[in-house]
C-alpha positions as CSV (number, residue, x, y, z in Angstrom):
1,X,82.8,-6.0,56.1
2,X,84.6,-3.1,57.8
3,X,86.3,-0.3,55.9
4,X,89.7,-1.6,56.9
5,X,88.9,-5.0,55.4
6,X,87.6,-3.4,52.2
7,X,90.9,-1.5,51.9
8,X,92.8,-4.8,52.4
9,X,90.8,-6.6,49.7
10,X,91.3,-3.7,47.3
11,X,95.1,-3.7,48.0
12,X,95.3,-7.5,47.3
13,X,93.4,-7.1,44.0
14,X,95.7,-4.3,42.9
15,X,98.8,-6.5,43.7
16,X,97.3,-9.3,41.7
17,X,96.7,-6.9,38.8
18,X,100.3,-5.7,39.0
19,X,101.7,-9.2,39.0
20,X,99.5,-10.1,36.0
21,X,100.7,-7.0,34.1
22,X,104.3,-8.2,34.6
23,X,103.5,-11.5,33.1
24,X,104.0,-13.4,36.4
25,X,100.8,-15.3,37.1
26,X,100.7,-17.1,40.4
27,X,100.3,-20.8,39.9
28,X,96.9,-22.0,41.2
29,X,96.8,-25.3,43.0
30,X,96.3,-28.2,40.5
31,X,92.9,-29.9,41.0
32,X,92.6,-33.3,39.5
33,X,89.6,-35.6,39.8
34,X,90.1,-39.3,40.5
35,X,89.2,-40.1,36.9
36,X,91.8,-37.6,35.6
37,X,94.5,-39.0,37.8
38,X,93.7,-42.4,36.4
39,X,94.2,-41.2,32.9
40,X,97.5,-39.4,33.9
41,X,98.8,-42.7,35.3
42,X,98.2,-44.4,32.0
43,X,100.3,-41.8,30.2
44,X,103.2,-42.0,32.8
45,X,106.4,-43.5,31.4
46,X,106.9,-45.4,34.6
47,X,103.9,-47.5,33.6
48,X,105.4,-48.5,30.2
49,X,105.4,-52.3,30.3
50,X,108.6,-54.3,29.6
51,X,109.2,-54.7,25.8
52,X,107.8,-58.0,24.7
53,X,110.0,-60.5,22.8
54,X,109.9,-60.4,19.0
55,X,109.1,-64.0,18.1
56,X,110.1,-63.4,14.5
57,X,113.7,-62.4,15.6
58,X,115.4,-64.9,17.9
59,X,118.4,-62.5,18.2
60,X,116.3,-59.4,19.1
61,X,117.6,-59.4,22.7
62,X,121.0,-60.8,22.1
63,X,123.8,-58.4,23.3
64,X,126.0,-59.6,20.5
65,X,123.4,-58.7,17.9
66,X,122.9,-55.3,19.5
67,X,126.6,-54.5,19.2
68,X,126.8,-55.6,15.6
69,X,123.6,-53.8,14.7
70,X,124.7,-50.6,16.3
71,X,127.8,-50.5,14.1
72,X,125.8,-51.4,11.0
73,X,123.3,-48.6,11.8
74,X,126.0,-45.9,11.7
75,X,128.1,-47.4,8.8
76,X,128.1,-45.3,5.6
77,X,129.8,-48.0,3.6
78,X,126.3,-49.7,3.3
79,X,125.4,-47.3,0.5
80,X,126.3,-46.9,-3.2
81,X,127.9,-43.5,-2.6
82,X,129.5,-44.4,0.7
83,X,127.7,-41.4,2.4
84,X,124.4,-42.8,3.6
85,X,123.8,-44.7,6.9
86,X,120.6,-45.5,8.8
87,X,121.7,-42.6,11.0
88,X,121.4,-40.1,8.2
89,X,117.6,-40.1,8.6
90,X,117.6,-41.2,12.3
91,X,120.1,-39.0,14.0
92,X,120.6,-39.5,17.7
93,X,121.1,-35.8,18.4
94,X,117.7,-35.1,16.7
95,X,115.9,-37.8,18.7
96,X,116.5,-40.2,15.9
97,X,114.8,-38.1,13.2
98,X,116.3,-35.7,10.7
99,X,114.1,-32.6,11.0
100,X,113.4,-32.6,7.3
101,X,109.9,-32.5,5.8
102,X,110.8,-35.7,3.9
103,X,114.0,-37.6,4.3
104,X,117.0,-37.7,2.0
105,X,119.4,-40.5,1.3
106,X,120.9,-40.9,-2.2
107,X,118.0,-38.7,-3.2
108,X,114.8,-37.4,-1.7
109,X,112.2,-39.9,-0.5
110,X,108.5,-39.4,-0.2
111,X,107.9,-39.4,3.5
112,X,109.0,-38.0,6.8
113,X,111.4,-40.0,9.1
114,X,109.6,-40.9,12.4
115,X,111.6,-41.2,15.6
116,X,112.9,-44.6,16.5
117,X,112.6,-44.0,20.3
118,X,110.0,-46.5,21.6
119,X,109.2,-47.7,18.0
120,X,109.8,-51.4,19.0
121,X,106.5,-51.3,20.8
122,X,104.6,-51.0,17.6
123,X,103.3,-54.0,15.6
124,X,103.7,-52.1,12.3
125,X,106.4,-50.1,10.7
126,X,106.4,-47.2,8.2
127,X,103.6,-44.7,8.0
128,X,101.5,-47.1,6.1
129,X,102.5,-50.2,8.1
130,X,104.0,-52.0,5.1
131,X,106.4,-54.0,7.3
132,X,105.5,-56.0,10.5
133,X,108.8,-56.1,12.3
134,X,111.8,-53.8,12.9
135,X,114.2,-56.2,11.2
136,X,112.0,-56.5,8.0
137,X,111.8,-52.7,8.0
138,X,115.5,-52.2,8.4
139,X,116.2,-54.2,5.2
140,X,114.1,-52.0,2.9
141,X,116.2,-48.8,2.9
142,X,119.4,-50.7,2.1
143,X,118.0,-51.7,-1.4
144,X,115.8,-48.7,-2.1
145,X,117.4,-46.5,-4.8
146,X,116.5,-43.2,-3.2
147,X,117.9,-44.3,0.2
148,X,121.0,-46.5,0.4
149,X,120.9,-47.6,-3.2
150,X,122.7,-50.8,-2.3
151,X,121.9,-54.5,-2.7
152,X,122.2,-57.5,-0.4
153,X,125.2,-59.0,-2.1
154,X,127.2,-55.8,-1.5
155,X,125.9,-55.4,2.0
156,X,127.3,-58.9,2.9
157,X,130.5,-58.1,1.1
158,X,131.0,-55.2,3.4
159,X,130.4,-57.5,6.3
160,X,132.8,-60.1,4.9
161,X,135.6,-57.6,4.2
162,X,135.5,-56.0,7.7
163,X,137.3,-58.2,10.3
164,X,135.1,-57.1,13.2
165,X,131.9,-57.6,11.2
166,X,132.9,-61.0,9.9
167,X,134.0,-62.3,13.4
168,X,130.8,-60.9,15.0
169,X,128.5,-62.4,12.3
170,X,130.2,-65.8,12.5
171,X,130.0,-65.8,16.3
172,X,126.3,-64.8,16.3
173,X,124.9,-66.8,13.3
174,X,127.4,-69.6,13.0
175,X,128.0,-69.2,9.3
176,X,130.5,-67.2,7.2
177,X,128.8,-64.1,5.7
178,X,130.7,-64.3,2.4
179,X,128.1,-63.8,-0.4
180,X,130.4,-65.6,-2.9
181,X,129.6,-68.8,-1.0
182,X,125.8,-68.3,-1.0
183,X,123.0,-68.8,-3.4
184,X,119.3,-68.3,-3.3
185,X,117.7,-68.7,0.2
186,X,121.1,-68.8,1.9
187,X,121.8,-65.3,0.6
188,X,118.4,-64.1,1.5
189,X,118.7,-65.5,5.0
190,X,122.0,-63.9,5.5
191,X,120.5,-60.6,4.5
192,X,117.7,-61.2,7.0
193,X,120.3,-61.6,9.7
194,X,121.6,-58.1,8.9
195,X,118.1,-56.7,9.5
196,X,117.8,-58.7,12.7
197,X,121.0,-57.3,14.0
198,X,120.0,-53.7,13.2
199,X,116.7,-54.3,14.9
200,X,118.4,-55.6,18.1
201,X,120.1,-52.2,18.3
202,X,116.9,-50.2,17.5
203,X,115.0,-52.1,20.2
204,X,117.4,-50.6,22.7
205,X,116.3,-47.0,21.8
206,X,113.7,-46.0,24.3
207,X,112.4,-42.5,25.4
208,X,113.6,-41.0,28.6
209,X,111.4,-39.4,31.3
210,X,110.2,-35.9,30.6
211,X,109.0,-33.0,32.8
212,X,105.5,-34.4,32.3
213,X,106.6,-37.7,33.9
214,X,108.2,-35.8,36.8
215,X,105.0,-33.9,37.3
216,X,102.9,-37.1,37.4
217,X,105.5,-38.7,39.7
218,X,105.0,-35.8,42.1
219,X,101.2,-36.1,42.0
220,X,101.6,-39.8,43.1
221,X,103.9,-39.0,46.0
222,X,107.3,-38.7,44.3
223,X,109.9,-36.0,44.8
224,X,109.2,-32.4,44.0
225,X,110.0,-31.3,40.5
226,X,113.2,-29.4,39.7
227,X,111.2,-27.6,37.0
228,X,107.5,-27.6,37.9
229,X,105.0,-27.3,35.1
230,X,103.7,-23.8,34.6
231,X,100.0,-22.9,34.9
232,X,99.8,-22.7,31.1
233,X,101.3,-26.2,30.7
234,X,99.0,-27.7,33.3
235,X,96.0,-26.1,31.5
236,X,97.3,-27.7,28.3
237,X,97.5,-31.1,30.0
238,X,94.0,-30.8,31.3
239,X,92.9,-30.0,27.7
240,X,94.9,-32.9,26.3
241,X,93.1,-35.5,28.4
242,X,89.7,-33.8,28.1
243,X,86.7,-34.7,25.8
244,X,87.0,-31.2,24.5
245,X,90.4,-31.7,22.7
246,X,89.9,-35.5,22.1
247,X,93.7,-36.1,21.9
248,X,93.7,-39.3,23.9
249,X,91.4,-41.0,21.4
250,X,94.6,-41.9,19.5
251,X,97.5,-40.6,21.6
252,X,97.2,-42.7,24.6
253,X,99.4,-45.0,26.7
254,X,102.9,-44.2,28.0
255,X,104.2,-43.6,24.4
256,X,101.2,-41.3,23.6
257,X,100.2,-43.5,20.6
258,X,97.8,-46.4,20.0
259,X,99.9,-47.3,17.0
260,X,96.8,-47.6,14.9
261,X,96.0,-46.1,11.5
262,X,93.7,-43.1,11.1
263,X,92.5,-40.8,8.4
264,X,92.8,-37.2,9.7
265,X,92.2,-35.4,6.4
266,X,95.8,-35.4,5.2
267,X,95.1,-36.8,1.7
268,X,95.2,-33.4,-0.1
269,X,98.4,-32.9,-2.0
270,X,100.9,-30.5,-0.4
271,X,102.9,-28.1,-2.4
272,X,105.5,-29.7,-4.7
273,X,103.9,-33.1,-4.6
274,X,102.1,-34.6,-7.6
275,X,101.2,-38.2,-6.5
276,X,98.6,-38.9,-3.8
277,X,99.6,-41.0,-0.9
278,X,96.7,-43.0,0.4
279,X,98.6,-44.6,3.3
280,X,97.4,-47.8,4.9
281,X,95.3,-49.0,2.0
282,X,98.6,-49.1,0.0
283,X,100.7,-50.6,2.8
284,X,98.5,-53.7,3.4
285,X,99.3,-55.6,0.2
286,X,103.0,-54.8,0.6
287,X,103.2,-56.4,4.0
288,X,101.3,-59.4,2.9
289,X,103.6,-59.9,0.0
290,X,106.8,-59.3,1.9
291,X,109.0,-62.5,2.0
292,X,110.4,-61.2,5.3
293,X,107.1,-60.9,7.1
294,X,106.2,-62.8,10.3
295,X,104.8,-65.8,8.4
296,X,107.7,-65.9,5.9
297,X,110.4,-68.6,5.8
298,X,113.1,-66.2,7.2
299,X,111.0,-65.4,10.3
300,X,111.8,-67.2,13.5
301,X,108.1,-67.1,14.6
302,X,105.5,-69.8,14.6
303,X,102.3,-69.2,12.7
304,X,100.4,-68.7,16.0
305,X,102.8,-65.9,16.9
306,X,101.7,-63.9,13.9
307,X,98.2,-62.9,14.9
308,X,98.6,-59.3,13.7
309,X,99.4,-60.4,10.2
310,X,97.0,-63.4,10.1
311,X,94.1,-61.2,11.1
312,X,95.1,-58.0,9.3
313,X,92.1,-56.0,8.1
314,X,92.4,-55.7,4.3
315,X,89.2,-53.9,3.3
316,X,87.3,-50.9,4.5
317,X,86.9,-47.2,3.6
318,X,88.6,-46.3,6.9
319,X,91.9,-47.7,5.5
320,X,91.9,-45.1,2.7
321,X,94.1,-42.2,3.6
322,X,94.9,-43.6,7.0
323,X,98.4,-43.2,8.5
324,X,100.0,-44.5,11.6
325,X,99.6,-42.6,14.8
326,X,103.1,-41.3,15.8
327,X,104.3,-41.2,19.4
328,X,104.2,-37.7,20.9
329,X,107.2,-38.3,23.1
330,X,109.9,-35.7,22.3
331,X,107.4,-34.2,19.7
332,X,108.8,-30.6,20.2
333,X,112.2,-31.8,19.0
334,X,111.0,-33.8,15.9
335,X,109.4,-31.2,13.6
336,X,108.2,-31.0,10.9
337,X,105.1,-33.1,11.4
338,X,102.9,-35.7,9.6
339,X,103.8,-38.3,7.1
340,X,104.8,-35.7,4.5
341,X,106.2,-33.1,6.9
342,X,103.6,-30.6,5.9
343,X,103.3,-28.8,9.2
344,X,106.3,-26.9,10.6
345,X,105.0,-26.1,14.1
346,X,102.8,-27.7,16.8
347,X,100.5,-24.7,16.5
348,X,99.9,-25.6,12.8
349,X,99.1,-29.2,13.8
350,X,96.6,-28.1,16.4
351,X,95.0,-25.7,13.9
352,X,94.6,-28.6,11.5
353,X,92.5,-30.4,14.2
354,X,90.4,-27.3,14.7
355,X,89.5,-27.3,11.0
356,X,89.1,-31.1,10.5
357,X,89.3,-31.0,6.6
358,X,87.6,-33.8,4.7
359,X,90.4,-34.4,2.1
360,X,90.3,-36.2,-1.2
361,X,89.5,-39.6,0.3
362,X,86.0,-38.2,0.9
363,X,86.0,-38.9,4.6
364,X,88.1,-38.5,7.8
365,X,87.7,-39.5,11.4
366,X,88.0,-36.1,13.0
367,X,85.4,-34.0,14.7
368,X,86.6,-30.4,14.7
369,X,87.8,-29.5,18.2
370,X,86.6,-26.1,19.5
371,X,89.5,-24.3,21.1
372,X,90.1,-20.5,21.6
373,X,93.6,-19.2,20.7
374,X,94.7,-19.2,24.3
375,X,93.8,-22.9,24.6
376,X,95.8,-23.7,21.4
377,X,98.8,-22.1,23.0
378,X,98.2,-24.1,26.2
379,X,98.0,-27.4,24.4
380,X,101.2,-26.6,22.5
381,X,102.9,-25.7,25.7
382,X,102.0,-29.0,27.3
383,X,103.3,-31.0,24.3
384,X,106.7,-29.4,24.8
385,X,106.8,-30.9,28.3
386,X,107.1,-34.4,26.7
387,X,110.7,-33.9,25.7
388,X,113.1,-36.3,27.6
389,X,116.8,-36.6,27.6
390,X,118.6,-38.0,24.5
391,X,119.9,-41.6,24.8
392,X,123.3,-41.0,26.3
393,X,124.7,-44.5,25.7
394,X,124.6,-43.9,21.9
395,X,126.7,-40.8,22.2
396,X,129.3,-42.5,24.4
397,X,130.0,-45.4,22.1
398,X,133.3,-45.2,20.1
399,X,133.3,-44.4,16.4
400,X,134.1,-47.1,13.8
401,X,135.5,-47.0,10.3
402,X,132.8,-45.8,7.9
403,X,130.6,-44.5,10.6
404,X,128.4,-41.5,10.3
405,X,130.1,-38.3,11.7
């Protein structure tokens, strides 16, 4: 090498050092193996399959049910203090969460409110899976003292007394909703219809594409990104899909969740809590006993449509302390995290996986992941690229009397 070339190499090195000291690192070309590209394609929102029909709810995809359910979702009159709607805990502007450690209706409840975006793809609802459809889940808060503190008779009375509700209900279900004319199963079926309407609206709530999705689209020949991923975010993505971080063991598919139940060492009590929450093991008997489950008389499904419930696993140490895997879509906007909101930041969550505590249940499924501090930051940076736009159609709809403001 000539002296001139040596001086040139030295000058280039000094320039790189100067750029680095200013915090402006040049982005290296992204190198992805064919195997990694295959994994990325499975996480891409473009590859989310169409939402399957809900055989237990014949009105699930009826536009009339969606319109009725949307209004019910935001209506504060469906509570004993006239101040609580479904939207209290599932606020559109907060990606259908409430950003509280545990939610508050009439009073404080025991668990964190998960986002509703993409929730219709799951076969189970609640952190412990104690309901097997969105419509069965939607009924529970209405009659829970700490949430809406209402009852089915009063719910139907609100529907009867509101001209829009009464006409819409009659048009959709073919009967008058007046609870004074109903007894026994007729009242219970009318209440089920309320849940089926709310579920029709909730099924429409789907996540929008994020910067991550734009990045994958470009990798597969799409347009260039308006906001390309940074070198740190790409490094975090590489970690996310790697065997080193093990994230895709549970957070896989376009919604970044397998919707299964896993024990990740969260059974230890957090501050201010005196009762242990053992998750799935407690949810199983509740879903089996629920009169509104898939096999119940108020379901529209045939027995053969209810495979998840018919073949539910009811025993096994792995069910103890297991909680449902949440979607990571919009995760940066839905803090705090876990079923009890014990972690305030994504860094805290990742640190939990680095430690892999056993917990009171005596077991957990984690192997501690070995990451240096820079890699923790990279992983957190990638997770922030999963934020998509808020559902605009919800914000544009006109307000109705009694609606959450």
